[in-house]
C-alpha positions in Angstrom: 66.5 -27.9 8.1 63.4 -26.5 6.3 63.6 -26.0 2.6 63.7 -22.5 1.3 61.0 -21.7 -1.1 62.1 -20.3 -4.4 61.3 -16.6 -4.4 60.3 -16.8 -8.1 57.5 -19.2 -7.2 55.8 -16.5 -5.2 56.4 -13.5 -7.5 53.2 -11.4 -8.0 52.3 -9.0 -10.7 49.9 -6.0 -10.1 47.2 -5.8 -12.8 44.1 -3.7 -13.4 40.7 -4.9 -14.3 39.7 -4.7 -18.0 36.3 -3.2 -18.2 34.0 -4.1 -21.0 32.1 -0.8 -21.3 29.3 -2.2 -23.5 28.8 -5.0 -21.0 28.7 -2.4 -18.2 26.1 -0.3 -20.0 24.0 -3.3 -20.6 24.2 -4.1 -16.9 23.1 -0.6 -16.1 20.2 -0.6 -18.5 18.8 -4.0 -17.4 19.6 -4.2 -13.7 20.2 -0.7 -12.2 18.0 1.8 -14.1 14.4 1.2 -14.8 14.4 3.0 -18.1 16.8 4.8 -20.5 15.0 8.0 -19.7 17.2 8.3 -16.6 20.0 9.6 -18.7 18.5 13.1 -18.5 18.0 12.9 -14.8 21.7 12.0 -14.4 22.8 14.9 -16.6 20.5 17.3 -14.6 21.8 15.9 -11.4 25.4 16.4 -12.4 24.6 20.0 -13.4 22.9 20.7 -10.1 25.8 19.3 -8.1 28.2 21.4 -10.1 26.1 24.5 -9.4 26.1 23.6 -5.7 29.9 23.5 -5.7 30.0 26.8 -7.6 27.8 28.5 -5.0 30.2 27.3 -2.3 32.9 29.4 -3.7 30.7 32.2 -5.1 27.7 32.5 -2.8 26.2 35.5 -4.5 26.5 34.3 -8.0 23.5 33.8 -10.3 23.8 30.5 -12.1 21.6 28.2 -14.0 21.1 25.2 -16.3 20.2 25.3 -20.0 18.8 22.3 -22.0 18.8 22.1 -25.8 17.3 19.4 -28.0 16.4 19.6 -31.7 16.2 16.0 -32.7 19.8 15.7 -33.7 21.6 16.5 -30.5 20.8 16.7 -26.8 22.8 19.3 -24.9 22.9 20.1 -21.1 24.9 23.2 -20.1 25.5 24.5 -16.6 27.3 27.4 -14.9 28.7 25.1 -12.3 32.2 24.7 -10.9 33.6 23.0 -14.0 36.6 20.7 -14.3 40.3 21.2 -14.7 42.4 18.9 -17.0 43.5 17.0 -13.9 39.8 16.6 -12.8 39.0 15.2 -16.3 41.8 12.7 -16.1 40.8 11.7 -12.6 37.0 11.6 -12.9 35.9 11.1 -16.5 38.7 8.7 -17.5 38.1 6.4 -14.4 34.9 4.5 -14.3 33.2 4.7 -10.9 35.1 7.7 -9.6 33.0 10.6 -8.5 34.1 14.3 -8.6 31.9 14.7 -5.5 34.6 12.9 -3.5 37.4 15.3 -4.5 39.5 17.2 -1.9 37.7 20.2 -0.6 34.3 18.8 -1.7 34.1 15.6 0.2 33.2 17.3 3.5 30.2 18.9 1.7 28.9 15.8 0.0 25.7 16.1 2.0 24.9 19.1 -0.2 24.9 17.0 -3.4 22.2 14.8 -4.8 24.3 11.9 -6.0 26.8 9.8 -4.2 27.9 7.6 -7.2 30.3 8.2 -10.0 28.6 6.2 -12.8 25.8 8.7 -13.7 27.5 9.8 -16.9 27.6 6.3 -18.1 23.8 6.3 -18.3 24.2 8.5 -21.4 25.5 5.5 -23.3 21.9 4.1 -23.0 20.8 6.5 -25.7 24.1 7.6 -27.4 27.3 6.1 -28.7 29.4 9.2 -28.0 29.5 11.7 -25.1 31.2 15.0 -25.6 32.1 17.1 -22.5 33.5 20.6 -22.7 34.3 22.1 -19.3 36.1 25.0 -17.8 37.0 25.3 -14.1 35.8 28.2 -11.9 38.4 27.4 -9.3 41.4 28.6 -11.4 41.4 32.1 -12.9 42.0 32.0 -16.7 41.7 28.2 -16.7 41.8 26.6 -20.1 38.8 24.7 -21.5 39.1 20.9 -21.5 37.4 18.6 -23.9 36.6 14.9 -23.2 35.1 12.7 -25.8 34.1 9.2 -24.8 32.8 6.4 -27.0 30.7 3.4 -26.4 33.6 1.0 -27.3 35.5 2.2 -24.2 37.9 4.6 -25.9 38.2 8.3 -25.1 40.2 11.4 -26.0 41.2 14.4 -23.9 42.6 17.7 -25.1 43.1 21.2 -23.8 41.6 24.1 -25.6 41.9 27.8 -25.3 39.7 29.6 -22.8 37.9 31.1 -25.7 36.4 27.7 -26.5 34.2 28.2 -23.5 34.2 31.8 -22.4 32.5 31.2 -19.0 33.2 28.5 -16.4 30.9 25.5 -16.4 30.3 22.3 -18.3 28.5 21.4 -21.5 27.6 17.8 -22.2 26.5 17.0 -25.7 25.0 13.7 -26.9 24.4 12.5 -30.5 21.5 10.1 -30.1 21.5 6.7 -31.7 18.7 6.0 -34.2 17.0 3.6 -31.8 16.9 6.2 -29.0 14.5 8.7 -30.6 11.8 7.8 -28.1 13.9 9.4 -25.4 15.7 12.2 -27.2 13.0 14.0 -29.3 12.6 17.6 -28.3 9.1 17.2 -26.8 10.3 14.1 -24.8 13.4 15.9 -23.5 11.3 18.8 -22.4 8.8 16.5 -20.7 11.5 14.5 -19.0 13.1 17.7 -17.7 9.7 18.8 -16.3 9.2 15.4 -14.8 12.5 15.1 -13.0 13.3 18.8 -12.4 10.1 20.7 -11.8 11.1 21.3 -8.2 14.8 22.1 -8.7 15.9 25.2 -6.9 18.2 26.4 -9.7 16.7 27.9 -12.9 16.4 25.4 -15.7 15.5 26.5 -19.3 14.8 24.6 -22.4 15.3 25.4 -26.1 14.1 23.2 -29.0 15.7 25.4 -31.6 12.4 26.5 -33.2 11.7 29.7 -31.3 8.2 28.3 -30.5 6.7 27.6 -27.0 9.7 25.5 -26.2 12.1 28.1 -27.5 14.9 29.9 -25.7 14.0 31.0 -22.2 11.2 28.5 -21.6 11.5 27.5 -18.0 11.3 23.9 -16.9 10.7 25.0 -13.3 9.0 28.4 -13.6 7.8 28.5 -10.0 9.0 27.2 -6.6 7.3 24.2 -5.0 3.8 25.1 -4.0 4.5 24.8 -0.3 7.5 27.2 -0.7 5.3 30.0 -2.1 3.5 32.7 -0.1 -0.3 33.2 -0.4 -2.6 36.0 0.6 -4.8 33.8 2.9 -4.8 30.3 4.5 -7.7 29.4 2.3 -5.8 30.4 -0.9 -2.9 28.3 0.3 -5.1 25.3 0.9 -6.7 25.6 -2.5 -3.3 25.9 -4.2 -2.0 22.8 -2.5 -5.1 20.9 -3.4 -4.8 22.0 -7.0 -1.2 20.8 -7.1 -2.2 17.5 -5.7 -4.9 17.1 -8.3 -2.4 18.0 -11.0 0.2 15.4 -9.8 -2.1 12.5 -8.9 -5.2 13.1 -11.0 -7.8 13.2 -8.2 -9.3 16.0 -6.1 -8.0 15.4 -2.6 -10.5 15.0 0.2 -8.0 17.2 2.1 -4.3 18.1 2.0 -2.0 17.7 4.9 1.2 19.8 5.0 4.3 17.9 5.9 7.3 19.6 7.5 10.3 17.9 9.2 13.0 20.5 9.6 15.5 18.0 11.0 15.9 16.4 7.6 14.8 19.3 5.5 11.6 17.7 4.4 8.6 19.6 3.1 5.6 18.5 1.1 2.0 17.5 1.2 -0.1 14.4 1.8 -3.3 14.2 -0.3 -6.1 12.3 1.3 -7.8 10.0 -1.3 -11.5 10.7 -1.8 -12.4 7.1 -2.2 -11.6 3.8 -0.4 -8.8 1.6 -1.6 -8.5 -2.2 -1.2 -7.1 -3.2 2.1 -3.4 -3.5 2.2 -2.9 -1.9 -1.2 -0.1 0.7 -0.9 0.2 3.6 -3.2 3.6 4.9 -4.2 4.6 8.4 -3.2 6.6 11.1 -5.2 9.9 11.7 -3.4 12.3 14.4 -4.4 15.7 14.8 -3.0 17.0 18.4 -3.1 14.4 19.1 -5.8 15.3 16.2 -8.1 12.6 13.6 -8.5 13.8 10.3 -7.0 10.8 8.1 -7.3 7.1 8.1 -8.1 6.5 4.8 -6.3 8.3 5.2 -3.0 6.1 3.1 -0.7 8.7 3.1 2.1 8.2 6.7 3.1 5.0 5.9 5.0 3.8 3.0 7.2 1.6 0.3 5.7 -1.6 1.5 7.4 -1.4 5.0 5.7 -2.7 3.8 2.4 -5.4 6.5 2.5 -2.9 9.2 1.4 -0.5 9.9 -1.5 2.4 12.2 -0.8 4.7 14.6 -2.6 7.8 15.4 -0.5 11.1 17.1 -1.1 13.9 16.2 1.4 17.5 17.2 2.0 18.9 14.3 4.0 17.3 11.1 2.7 19.7 8.7 1.1 19.0 7.3 -2.4 20.0 3.8 -3.5 22.6 3.2 -6.2 20.0 3.6 -9.0 18.7 6.8 -7.4 15.2 5.5 -8.0 14.3 4.6 -4.4 15.3 5.3 -0.8 18.0 3.5 1.2 16.5 1.8 4.2 18.4 3.3 7.2 17.8 4.9 10.6 17.0 8.3 9.0 14.3 6.8 6.8 12.8 4.9 9.7 12.7 8.2 11.8 11.1 10.1 8.9 8.5 7.3 8.4 7.6 7.5 12.1 7.5 11.3 12.1 5.2 11.4 9.0 2.9 8.9 10.6 2.6 11.2 13.6 1.6 14.0 11.2 -1.2 11.9 9.8 -2.4 10.9 13.3 -2.4 14.6 14.3 -4.5 15.4 11.2 -7.0 12.8 12.2 -7.1 14.2 15.7 -7.7 17.7 14.4 -10.5 16.5 12.1 -12.2 14.7 15.0 -11.9 17.7 17.3 -12.9 20.5 14.9 -14.3 19.3 11.6 -17.0 16.6 12.0 -18.1 16.9 8.4 -14.6 16.2 7.1 -14.2 13.4 9.6 -17.5 11.8 8.5 -16.4 11.9 4.9 -13.0 10.6 5.7 -14.3 7.6 7.8 -16.9 6.8 5.2 -14.2 6.2 2.7 -11.3 5.0 4.9 -12.8 3.4 8.0 -10.7 0.2 7.3 -7.4 2.1 7.4 -8.5 3.8 10.6 -9.5 0.5 12.1 -6.1 -1.0 11.3 -4.5 2.0 13.0 -6.8 2.0 16.0 -5.9 -1.6 16.8 -2.4 -0.5 17.6 -2.8 3.2 18.5 -4.7 3.9 21.8 -5.0 7.6 21.1 -6.8 7.0 17.8 -8.8 4.3 19.4 -10.1 6.7 22.1 -10.8 9.4 19.6 -12.5 7.5 16.8 -13.8 4.1 17.9 -17.2 5.5 18.8 -17.5 7.0 15.3 -16.3 4.0 13.2 -19.1 2.2 11.2 -19.9 -1.4 11.9 -22.4 -3.9 10.6 -25.0 -4.6 13.3 -28.4 -5.9 13.8 -29.6 -2.3 13.7 -28.0 -1.9 10.2 -24.7 -0.1 9.5 -24.1 2.4 12.2 -21.4 3.7 14.6 -20.7 2.0 17.9 -21.7 5.2 19.6 -25.2 5.1 18.1 -25.4 1.3 18.7 -24.4 1.6 22.4 -27.2 4.1 23.1 -29.8 1.4 22.6 -27.8 -1.7 23.6 -26.0 -1.7 26.9 -24.9 -5.3 26.3 -23.2 -5.6 22.9 -22.8 -9.1 21.5 -20.2 -9.8 18.8 -19.9 -12.7 16.4 -16.6 -14.4 15.5 -17.4 -14.7 11.8 -19.5 -13.1 9.0 -21.5 -16.3 8.4 -22.4 -16.5 12.1 -23.7 -13.0 12.0 -25.8 -13.7 8.9 -27.2 -16.8 10.6 -28.6 -15.0 13.6 -29.0 -11.3 12.6 -32.7 -11.3 11.8 -33.7 -13.5 14.7 -31.4 -11.7 17.2 -32.9 -8.3 16.1 -36.4 -9.6 16.6 -35.4 -10.8 20.0 -34.1 -7.4 20.9 -30.4 -8.5 21.0 -27.7 -6.1 19.9 -25.2 -8.0 17.8 -22.2 -6.7 15.9 -20.6 -8.5 13.0 -17.1 -9.2 14.2 -16.1 -11.3 11.2 -14.4 -8.5 9.3 -10.7 -7.6 9.8 -10.1 -5.8 13.1 -13.8 -5.5 14.0 -14.1 -8.1 16.7 -11.0 -6.9 18.4 -12.1 -3.3 18.3 -15.7 -4.0 19.6 -14.2 -5.8 22.6 -12.4 -2.6 23.5 -15.5 -0.5 23.5 -15.8 -0.6 27.3 -12.5 1.3 27.5 -14.4 4.2 25.9 -17.9 3.6 27.1 -17.7 2.4 30.6 -21.4 1.7 30.9 -21.3 -0.8 28.0 -20.6 -4.5 28.3 -19.3 -6.6 25.4 -19.4 -10.4 25.1 -19.0 -13.0 22.3 -22.2 -14.4 21.0 -22.6 -18.1 21.6 -25.5 -20.4 20.7 -26.7 -20.6 24.3 -27.1 -16.8 24.5 -29.3 -16.8 21.4 -31.4 -19.9 22.2 -32.0 -18.5 25.7 -33.9 -15.6 24.1 -36.2 -17.9 22.0 -39.6 -18.7 23.6 -40.4 -22.3 24.4 -43.6 -23.9 23.1 -46.3 -25.1 25.5 -46.1 -28.6 26.8 -49.1 -29.8 24.8 -47.5 -28.7 21.5 -44.2 -30.2 22.5 -45.8 -33.6 23.1 -47.7 -33.5 19.9 -44.5 -32.8 17.9 -42.4 -35.4 19.8 -42.7 -38.2 17.2 -41.7 -35.8 14.4 -38.8 -34.4 16.4 -37.5 -37.9 17.1 -37.5 -38.8 13.4 -35.9 -35.4 12.5 -33.1 -36.0 15.0 -32.5 -39.5 13.6 -32.4 -38.1 10.0 -29.9 -35.4 11.0 -27.7 -37.4 13.3 -25.2 -37.8 10.4 -24.5 -34.0 10.7 -24.3 -34.2 14.6 -27.3 -32.0 14.7 -30.0 -31.8 17.4 -33.5 -30.6 16.7 -35.7 -28.4 18.9 -39.0 -26.6 18.6 -39.3 -23.0 19.7 -41.2 -19.8 18.8 -39.5 -16.7 17.5 -39.7 -13.8 15.2 -39.8 -13.3 12.3 -42.5 -15.9 11.7 -41.4 -16.1 8.0 -38.2 -17.9 9.2 -39.1 -21.7 9.3 -35.8 -22.7 11.0 -32.6 -21.5 12.5 -29.4 -23.5 12.2 -27.1 -22.6 15.1 -23.7 -24.0 14.3 -20.4 -22.1 14.9 -17.2 -22.6 12.8 -15.4 -23.8 15.9 -18.0 -26.4 16.6 -17.7 -27.7 13.1 -13.9 -27.9 13.4 -14.2 -29.8 16.7 -16.6 -32.3 15.2 -14.4 -32.9 12.2 -11.4 -33.5 14.5 -13.5 -35.9 16.6 -14.6 -37.8 13.5 -11.0 -38.1 12.3 -10.1 -39.5 15.7 -12.8 -42.1 15.6 -11.6 -43.2 12.1 -8.0 -43.5 13.4 -8.9 -45.5 16.6 -6.1 -47.8 17.7 -3.3 -46.0 15.8 -0.8 -43.5 17.1 -2.6 -40.7 15.4 -5.8 -41.8 17.1 -4.2 -41.8 20.5 -2.9 -38.2 19.9 -6.3 -36.9 18.8 -8.1 -38.9 21.5 -6.0 -37.1 24.1 -7.2 -33.8 22.6 -10.8 -34.9 22.2 -13.5 -33.2 24.2 -17.3 -33.6 23.9 -17.9 -32.2 20.4 -20.5 -29.4 20.5 -23.5 -30.3 18.4 -25.3 -28.1 15.9 -28.9 -27.2 16.6 -31.8 -27.0 14.1 -34.4 -24.8 15.9 -37.8 -25.1 14.2 -40.1 -22.1 14.5 -43.6 -23.1 15.6 -44.9 -19.7 14.4 -44.1 -20.6 10.8 -46.9 -22.3 8.8 -44.6 -24.7 7.1 -43.2 -26.0 10.4 -46.7 -26.3 11.9 -47.7 -28.5 9.0 -44.4 -30.6 9.1 -44.7 -31.5 12.7 -48.1 -33.2 12.1 -46.7 -35.6 9.5 -47.2 -39.2 10.5 -45.6 -41.0 7.5 -42.0 -41.8 8.7 -40.3 -41.4 5.3 -42.0 -38.1 4.5 -41.3 -36.8 8.0 -37.6 -37.6 7.5 -37.5 -36.0 4.1 -39.2 -32.8 5.4 -36.7 -32.5 8.2 -33.8 -32.9 5.8 -35.4 -30.2 3.6 -35.8 -27.8 6.6 -32.1 -28.5 7.5 -31.0 -27.8 3.9 -33.0 -24.5 3.7 -31.5 -23.3 7.1 -28.0 -24.2 6.0 -28.4 -22.2 2.8 -29.8 -19.3 4.7 -26.8 -19.3 7.0 -24.7 -18.4 3.8 -21.8 -20.6 4.9 -20.1 -22.9 2.5 -22.1 -26.2 2.2 -20.3 -29.5 2.7 -20.7 -32.0 -0.1 -23.0 -34.2 2.1 -25.2 -31.2 2.7 -25.5 -30.4 -1.0 -26.4 -34.0 -1.7 -29.0 -33.9 1.1 -30.6 -30.8 -0.3 -30.9 -32.3 -3.8 -32.2 -35.6 -2.5 -34.8 -34.1 -0.2 -36.1 -31.9 -3.0 -36.4 -34.9 -5.3 -38.1 -37.0 -2.6 -40.6 -34.3 -1.9 -41.3 -34.0 -5.6 -41.7 -37.7 -6.0 -44.1 -37.8 -3.0 -46.2 -35.0 -4.5 -46.4 -36.9 -7.8 -47.5 -40.1 -6.1 -50.1 -38.3 -4.2 -51.5 -36.7 -7.3 -51.7 -40.0 -9.1 
């Protein structure tokens, strides 16, 4: 028979968490909010949400927000829906509870900026005491209710006569701590209110108590957002939007792109940067939610390739994170990002079709961004590939210009390869494009999709050497002994030596050696060093005949014509090493340690030979 457990052993007691308010405020200041300045944003947000609820029950009412700061107090007063005594007990006395979840309001929560009930706690970042005086608009002749909370976690609530607050609404008053003056001085409060609330749809006024420019009636948001205003002409609208972009970002936009996504209530502008930015560097964008500034550095609103614009947008349906300083990554944000990307593509298409001057200025500054887009976007590729600038043997020009004179376009795989062959290929009449920069090689290979009459191929050493003229047989035989000594001297670099004629005559030698060939030789060398071991067997199985480098001497060059007549073996060897070293340096690729040593040794040997001859 099983034993019966003693019921007392399993007795439970319900308890509530004990909240250390000071610890919670420290957590907010160090891990949730970026700066104590957010206290004013939270107060403005609460006021705006209260006005939204008031308009739901009095649609035709005229309500606003009033700020006051004189250095000793900061006060935010609104004509919103207000709180009853029950609301105060429920929402202000319970940390984390939000009045926006109350009955009758929860179904409208999409109309509110905030979704979290900890905003008022941010005031403890700058003050040790928060005083709230409120009167509900839901109940006629409702009394006023006072809530006074302190940083040690204690609070008091009392009911006051209606005369204590003649009109419905809420007033929050803070007495700043001595160390919070940076955030609570009148000028700073006014600046923060402008910063966070310049696009709010409700009137917000500021009073510093002096009767001066910041005195009673000074509007924080005197005008609607620039895209919400009416203008006499389209040109006036464009100029106004550009002026606003310059005011916000500090640069004169190359152009402004209006953004409008009615599905999420998004409006705003994208300002095209007038100068290039480093590849991959993403600028932050100013994102407002229902008029309240959410973030100045919201990178996630646009795709990575759109680093040529900075945006100011105001949206209704984007979801903020808990700190309300960035956007929550969800399906809505992903859809908005895709839709805004489409707006940018459409702007590029319009510029290509109707404003070639603007397109030229845009591509001059932002061709890298467009190249990154064209790689993945066939429409942009078709529109803009012929107009994108590339480095070629004809100089920097567009592919459209280059294809007019070169029906076969050769493209290098690296910058160093292009620099090796550019001058000689140009003199030989070859059309070569530098494919070593990001995206360039891939884009050039897609040129035949746009220009059917053009062929594109990778440049290889055989193509180049085939366009160099051979020397006559008599000259070849006369130089044979020198060429043999040169090949012997350069065998350590797996380099063959040949004699040709090519332009320009000022170039004594051309070193034809691709990066892939160097890698293959290095792998083959490693395999030889590991012969007999497991690693050697593996590399041996992968080994193929390693392509050799070629040092092509130019018979038209006076230095080469003199060198090939040298009979003294050591001097011939040294001159060949010097020619190899010079060609390696002219290729602008990184020199291997053995090559650097060879250049120094050949120079010293030539100098020593000259000194012996003089003596």
